[in-house]
N, C-alpha and C positions, 0 to 999 in steps of 0.2 A: 426582414428576410429570415426564413428558417433554413438551418444548415441540414443537409441531408446526411444520414448516418446509415453506415452498413456495419452490421454486427457479425463478426466471424467467430464461430463457436457458440452454440446454443445450449450448452450444458448448465450446470448449477449457477455459476457466476453470471453467465449470459442471460439465462431465463429462469432456471429451475427453482431457486431459493424463494421466489415470490409466489410460485404456484401453490395454492392451497394453504398459504400462511393465514393463521387466525388473526393476525394484526394487520388490519386493512390500511392502517396509517403508515406501515413499514415500507420502505423502498430499499430492497436488498440486491437488485440486479441491475445490470446495465440496461436491459430491454425496458424495464418499468421506469427507470430514471429518465432515460432519453425519450421514451414515448410521452412521458408527462410533462417534461421541461418545455416551456413555450418557445424556446429558441431553436428547437430541433424537430425534425421529421425522422422517425425511425422507418427508413425506406426499405430495408431488406435484411435477410439473414442468411448466413452460409454455414452449412454443417454436412458432414458425410453420413450422418444418421438420419434416416427417413423419419423416425418417430420424433426426434428433436425438431426437425423442420416442420413436421405437422403441428407440433405443440406451439411453435413460434407463430405459424400462420393462423392458428385458431385464436390466439390471444391478441396478436398484433397486426396481422395481415401484411400486406407488402410482398415484395419479391422474395422468393426462397430458392435455394439451389444448393448443389454440392461443390460447385466450382467458384472459387474466389475470383478468378479471371473473368468468368461470365458475369458474376455479380458487380464487379468493377465497371464493366461495360453497360450493363442494364441500369444500374442505379446512379453511376457517376457521382459518387458520394464526396462530400466535403470532409466528412470524418470517418475514419475506419477504426473500429474497436476490435483489437485481436484478443479473444478470450478463449482461444484454442489451447491445448496442452503445450507446455514450455517447449518441447522438442519441435513444435511447428511454428514458433514465433518468428524465427528468422525467414523462413519460406514465406510466411504470410506477408510480412513487411515487403520483401522484395517483389512479390507478385503484385501487391497493391500499388507500389510505385511503378511497376513496369506496365500495368494496365489501366492506370488512372492518374489523376493529379489531385490527390487528397491534400487538403490544407493541413490536417492534423491526424496523427495516428496515436491512439490510446492503447497501449499494450499491457497485458497482464503481467504480473511479477512472477518469478525473476525474468529479467529480459531475455536471458538464454542460459543454458546449462554451462557453456563455455565461454571464455573471454573473447576469443577470436570471432565467434558468431555475434556477440553483443557489440563489439567494436564496429564490425561491418554494418550492422543494423543502424547504429548512430551515425556512422559516416554516410550511409546511403540516404538517410533522411535529411542530414545536413546538405548534401549535394543537391538533393531534389527540392530544397526550400520548403520542406514539410516539418512542422513542429512534431516532436516525438515526446510523449509523456509515458511514464510507467506507473501502473496503478497500485502504488503504495498508498492506499486510500486514506489512511489515518492522517495524513498530512493536511488534509482539507477540513477535518472535523473541528467544530467550534472550540471544544474543550481543549484539544491539542494546541490549537492556535493561541488560546489564552495562556497556556503553559509557556508556549514559545515566547509570547510577549513579555511574561513575567521574567523569564530567563534573560531576555535581551535587555530589559530596563533595570535589572538588578533586584526586583522585588523577590525573586527567588535568587539567592546569591550563589556564586560559584567560587571554587571548584566544588563538585559534588562527588559523592561515592555512592555506589548504588548495586542493585541486583536485578536481573532479568530472568524470569522464568519463561521457558518456551517448550513447545512440543512439535512433533511432526517435521523434524529436520531443521538444520541450520539454514539451508538454502531456500527450502519451501516456505516455512512459516517464520523461522527465526529472522529471515531477511526483512520481514515486515517491521520488526522491533529494532533491528540494527539500523535500518533506514530511518525510523522515527527517532532513535537516539542521536543519529547524525544531524537530523533536522533540529533538535533541541540543543545539542552539545557541540556541534561542529564536527569535522572530519575525524576519522580514525587515525591515530598517529602510531599506535603500537598494539600488540597483543601478546598474551602468554597463555599457552595451553596448560590447563590444570589437570584435565582428565579427557582422554580421547573418546570415551563414550562408545556408542554403538552406531550402527548404520540403520537409518529409517528407510524402509522400502528398498533395501539392498544397495543403495548408493548415496543417500544423503546423510552426512554424518550429524551426530548429536553430541558434540563436545561440551565440556564445561571450560570456559575460557575467560580470562580477565582481559577486558578490552580498554584501552586508554584513548578517550576522545580529547578534543582540544579543551574542553571545560570540565573534564573529570573522568573517573574510572568507574566502569560498571562490569560486574561479574556475571556472565551468561551461564545459567544453569539449566540443564536439560531435564525436564520431568518426562513421564511416560504416558503417551497418548492412549494406550490400551487401558490404562487406569482411569484417566480423565484428561480432557484438554485443559491446559493451564497457561495463561498468558498474563503476566504480571510484572510490573516495574515498580521499584521503590528506590527513590533518589533521596539521600540524606545531604542537605545543604548546610552551610554554616548557620543559616537562620530558620531551619525548619525541615519538614519531611514531606515529600511528594509521594502519594500512592496512586498508581495507575492500575486499576483492578478489573477483573472480569472482561479482559481483553480491551479495555478502555470504556466500558459501559459506566464505570465509576471512577472518578478522579477527586482525590482528597488532598488539600493542602493543610498541614498542621504548622503554624508558625511557632517560633520559640517565645515563651513568656517567662517572667520571674516566677520562681517557685513561691507559692503562698505560705508555705510552712517553714522553708529553710532559707535564710537570708544568703544572698550571694550565689544561690543556685539557679540555673536556667533549665526549663523543662519544655517539653512540647505542650501546646494547647490541648486540653482534654477534648474539647469539642471539635475543633478543626473546621475547615470550610470546604463545602461540596462545590466543585466547579461543574457548572452545567454542561452535559454532553448530548450529542445526537447521534449515537451509534446506529440507531435504526433507520437512519437516512443517509448513510455514507455515499451510496452511488449518486443521490441527488446532489450532494456537494461537489462530487466529481464533475457531473454534467455542468454544474453552475460555473465551475473553475474552467472547463473546457470552453464554454461560451465566452467567459471573460477574456481568455487567452486569444481566441479567434478574433475578438473585437479590439485587441491591442491593449487590454487591461492587465492588472496584476493576477498572478496565480500562484498558489503554493503546491500545485501538483508537482511530483517529482520529474525533473527533466531526464531525458535519456542519458545526458552526461552525468548527472547525479547518480542515477541507477547503476551506470557503469562503474562508478567509484564504490558503490556498495557491493556489487557483484565481485569486483576485483579484491576488496579486502576480505570478504568470506571465502573466496577461492584460495587466498593466501593462507587462511586459517586451515582450510581442508588439506592443503598441500603440506602443512606443518604437522599433521597427525602422524 
């Protein structure tokens, strides 16, 4: 049986990133991932913009319209993907639950701008018996899962100390990497503001902040998007150094080794080990995890509850500025 999917928000993450890409093997959007996955039927799309709807219809067909309520009634989806702007996430989830009975909702990150809206969204899905996931999509990437496995079994020892570089706001893009670090290192237990930084887009802060996780401390540092996008994590463990570079396209583990020249010294291996990644197919892995969850299997997607904890921690940092 194929699960019917209704895509709400037909912008870049919904459709656009895959249109005209030179890499035909890449899967960069929800529309391409769920249209190609054998367990799903991409049955319709919702967007207020007529050009976005026309583009979706041209590439994928199916029902299109500007009203989510109409889409729920026309498509009767099993899965609703909320890829609209953050300020419309809460409304989208409530309309989907009012006008249909979706089994699962996948919402773009962050869940909401405010904690009250996010809490209401999680509660509404819980009461409706609808699974809620938030698209912190790095959590399903094979290289990230390998790092998680090594941290869990001690191959990468803890506690760690590290640095995270981010741009485009703590809530908008920094949240991706805060959530990833929670996935690897456990919950945030404390933080200390180093520098208040500036506001991105007039509302999203870009502080430098030292964050304590259950398994280590990482200093978040804000770069400047107008110069270049920069997303990188370096974790120094007791037995080596992990580098998560180019937004996750490259992951390298350098274990410790005895120094060949100086007795009793320990250094990092010069060569290191490249951990295989599949950053060009992240939405496919998201779709695969959605399918597994619908069938009662395991999933590493970020639950609504986990996303709520990430948001709560980041809003506390914002309030402390």
